[in-house]
N, C-alpha and C positions, 0 to 999 in steps of 0.2 A: 410478528418478527420471538415476542415473547413463547409462540408452538414450539419454536425456534430453540429456543432460549436453553427454555423447555425443559428439550426433549435432548443435548448434549453434554447432557452427564456432565463427571465433575472434571471436568480435566480440558487447562485450561482457563482462562478468560473468552466466552464470547461473549461482548455483551453490552455492553456501554453503546448503544446507535443513538447517532438522529444526526436530523440532518439541519440542512445548513440552506443556504440561495445557493452558491455559489456554480463550479461548475467543474471540478475536482473528488473528485473523488477520492478519498480520504483511509487506508485502514492504517495503523497506528500498532505498534508496540512499546509494552518498555513503562507503563504509568508514567511517571515521571519524564520521560521523556517526546511524551506526548505531546500531553501539553507543550513542549517546548517545540516539536516539531510545528503546533498547528500557530504560535506565534511565526516563528521561522517564515510557514507558507506565504502566511497575512503583510508581511513585512514587506517581500517583495511579489508582497501588489496582487496574489490572485485566491480566490472567493473560497473554500473549499464546498463543494456539494452536501456531506455528508459526513461524518466520520463515523468509523467502530474501531474500540481501542479489539482488539485479539492479543492477548499476551500469558505466556506459560505455558508450551506449548502445544495447543490447542489441537482435541482430533480433525485430522484433515478434512470431513464432510461434511465435521457440522460446518467448517470456516469453507469450502466450498460455499452448502449453501448459504450466511453469511456473505461472504462476497459478492454472493449471486440478486442478494436485498439489492445490494453498493450497487451495485453495478443498475439496477432494475431502472433506475431513474433518468429521466429524456434526461440530451442535449450538452451528458460529456465529455470533457474537450481534454482530460487523462486521468489517469490515478497513478495514486504518489500507495506506496509500501513502503514503511521506516519504521525506524525503531533502533533502540540502539543495543549493544551487542548482546547477545543473549549471552546467557549459560548452559540452556537444558531443555530450549526450544529449534525441531530442528527447521532451517532457516530451506532445503531445500523441497520438501513436505506439505511446509504454508505458504510457499513461494509458489508449487505449480499448485496449491490447490486454489490457491484464488487465480494463476492463468487457468486454470480448467475451467475456473465459473463465466472467463471468460468467453474459451474455446460452448460453454455450453450456452452464452449471451451471441455469441455469432461476433462480439466489438472489437474493432480493432482499432482502438485508439491505444496512445500512445501511453509507454508506464513508464515509473522514473522508478527503483527501486534501493535501500540504500537498511541492507541490515546486514550484519552480520555473527557469530558465533559456527557452534556443530552443524555441518554439514555445507559452508557455508558453499565451500568451490564446487559442489555442485550442482547446489542450484541456480548460483551461474553460468556455470556451463550448459546447464538444459536450458534456465530463463534463455538463453540469447541465443541460443540454438530456438524455441520454440519461435520466437519473434521474428527472426531469420526463415523459419519456413511457414510464416503466415506474415509476411511483407510488414511485420509492424515495430515499429518505431520503440525501444527501451532498451532502459540506462538500467547495468548495477551498479552504485554504490558501497562501499564496506563500511569499515569502522573510517579504515584513514579521510573518507571525507565527512564533513563535520555535516549539521544535519540542514543553516542555511546553505551548502555550495547546493546542495542537495533540493532546498527548495526555489533559486537558481533556477536548475537545470528544469524541476517543472515547472516555473512561468518560459522560461524555451521550449518549449517541446507545445507551451498551448496560443494560442493570439496573441491573452497572456505580456504585457513588457514586460520584466525585471524594474526592482527599485534596485539605485547600487546600493549592493550597502557601502557602510563606509569604513576605512580604509584602516 
């Protein structure tokens, strides 16, 4: 993984990668939003398998390679791509880079995306088309859906049972 990081250059952030013991791959962005997302996921009873921080409009090819590492963990039941509203990250380029890594690995696991910002309309359209063409369950949330609700969707797409949130 360090070789990938060294070759990525200085565009964006790809590099906070942590191996964990769960069954859901997690690619998050937004620093503090990443922490909130991890908390939300664990509150609904889902254990992440690993975690990759990707922020600041990363190079799509570098993100695709990093996502391949995330997706290479055996036993994955779902993928969650989430973060805060982006100011300058190209949502279409980053989402499609990750979905490209799924194609590279011939993976067909459920995907939940919670992203918004530049090119999010195009990202949503292309991601849903990608999923339909491959028979993959994909839910695309925008900023109007909070991280807790998105995390519950992740739980519902796996064999995990979501823990109801307090009213």
